[in-house]
Each structure stands twice: as structure tokens, then as C-alpha cells.
ZAZABA-573540 format. One line per 2 residues: number of its first residue (from 1); for each residue x, y, z of C-alpha. Coordinates in steps of 0.001 Angstrom, whole numbers, plus 500000, padded with zeros to 6 digits. Layout:
<sites>
NUM> X/Y/Z; ...
</sites>
This chain:
<sites>
1> 469805/492096/497062; 471956/493696/499839
3> 475641/493983/499924; 477162/491406/501799
5> 480280/492666/504582; 482966/490402/502495
7> 481762/493008/499545; 483366/495751/501949
9> 486207/494827/502339; 489565/493542/500244
11> 491806/491139/502163; 495542/491467/500867
13> 498958/491325/501923; 501760/494642/501962
15> 505430/493557/502574; 508018/495992/502897
17> 511849/495559/502533; 515127/497133/502129
19> 514613/499011/505596; 510788/500008/504967
21> 509728/497782/507576; 511285/499922/510300
23> 508405/502678/509311; 506003/498916/510257
25> 506674/498231/513760; 509749/496144/511749
27> 507160/494381/510004; 508022/492755/507165
29> 504212/491431/505878; 500650/493111/507249
31> 497620/491220/506176; 494939/493860/505936
33> 491427/494494/505516; 490596/497595/503247
35> 487738/498999/502372; 486797/498275/498559
37> 485918/501597/498285; 487388/505090/498636
39> 485367/507998/499856; 483931/508519/496971
41> 482519/505438/496260; 485655/504627/493770
43> 487023/501154/494168; 489966/501636/496160
45> 493452/502151/494340; 496604/502073/495104
47> 496945/505903/496019; 494499/505006/498592
49> 496219/501955/500085; 499405/504632/500625
51> 497429/506672/502635; 495781/504332/504334
53> 499104/502881/505414; 500464/506336/506536
55> 496724/506780/508728; 496399/503197/510065
57> 500149/500975/510086; 502819/503511/510311
59> 503807/503722/513534; 507085/505978/512702
61> 506443/509598/512371; 508757/510345/509408
63> 506514/509496/507067; 508263/511277/504527
65> 510444/508696/504619; 507607/507059/502779
67> 505642/509223/500953; 506471/512519/499187
69> 503978/515002/497713; 500861/512427/498283
71> 502769/509250/496435; 505314/506937/496869
73> 508372/508896/497262; 510915/508152/494182
75> 513623/505174/495262; 510672/502777/496835
77> 510245/500245/494054; 506332/498838/494170
79> 505432/495493/493220; 502008/494736/492288
81> 501540/490809/492593; 505490/490782/491716
83> 505022/493183/488435; 506335/496524/488534
85> 503603/499102/489373; 503839/500858/486491
87> 503170/498009/484160; 499653/498185/486378
89> 498818/501815/485889; 500770/502847/489323
91> 498302/504435/491803; 495525/504523/489691
93> 495917/500301/490030; 492575/499050/491692
95> 493442/496839/494596; 491938/493227/493952
97> 491440/490994/496871; 494502/488319/497278
99> 496725/490768/495981; 500042/491294/497555
101> 501870/494695/497287; 505496/495022/497721
103> 507197/498422/498565; 511249/498125/498538
105> 513305/501092/499166; 516267/501249/496965
107> 517481/504145/498688; 520899/503658/500747
109> 522605/506121/503060; 526066/506307/503781
</sites>
């Protein structure tokens, strides 16, 4: 049986807080449909999602405020369905249908 279109994408919600929303056109909540598999055929994980957000959703050119050395920069808390991503495997966590992923900046200038 051929895979249906629904099997090709995952619907998730991504949220930004603590000032990060400014990098995403002041959008606090983004409903997204992302590919279910990355370019290598592996299930989409948070590392893929972060790159996808930088390439497709971030309008601000200052990507270094969100990522550093290819991963979410220190000082940004990531919650996957209200749980710290450290409990979920961090960027290796495989994104699931209906997930809510929240990025919160804990960095404050002064």
C-alpha cells in the first residue's frame, strides 16, 4: 500500500517566548506541517526542526540569536509537551504528530 500524504508530514505547534518571537515576525505560536522524515530518510527530530525554523520561519537575519554552532544556543529553554527537552533526548527527540514545542529565551540584556 502506498504511503498517504498524511504520512509524509507531521502537524505540530511551535511557540516562542522571552523575546524570541521577535525573530519570527512577532509570532508567538506557529502551527506547522513539517516533513515526517529528514533528507536521509530518518524520522524528523528537534535538530531538523531547529534548522527548518531557521530556513523557513525565521524572518530576522540574526540567526545567531537562536542557534549557535548548529544547535539551540545556550540560554534558550526548550520544552517538548511541557517537559524539558533534556528529559526527552534534546535534539535527538523524534518529533511526533501533535507535539507542542516551546522555545523560551532566558537571556536578558542589561
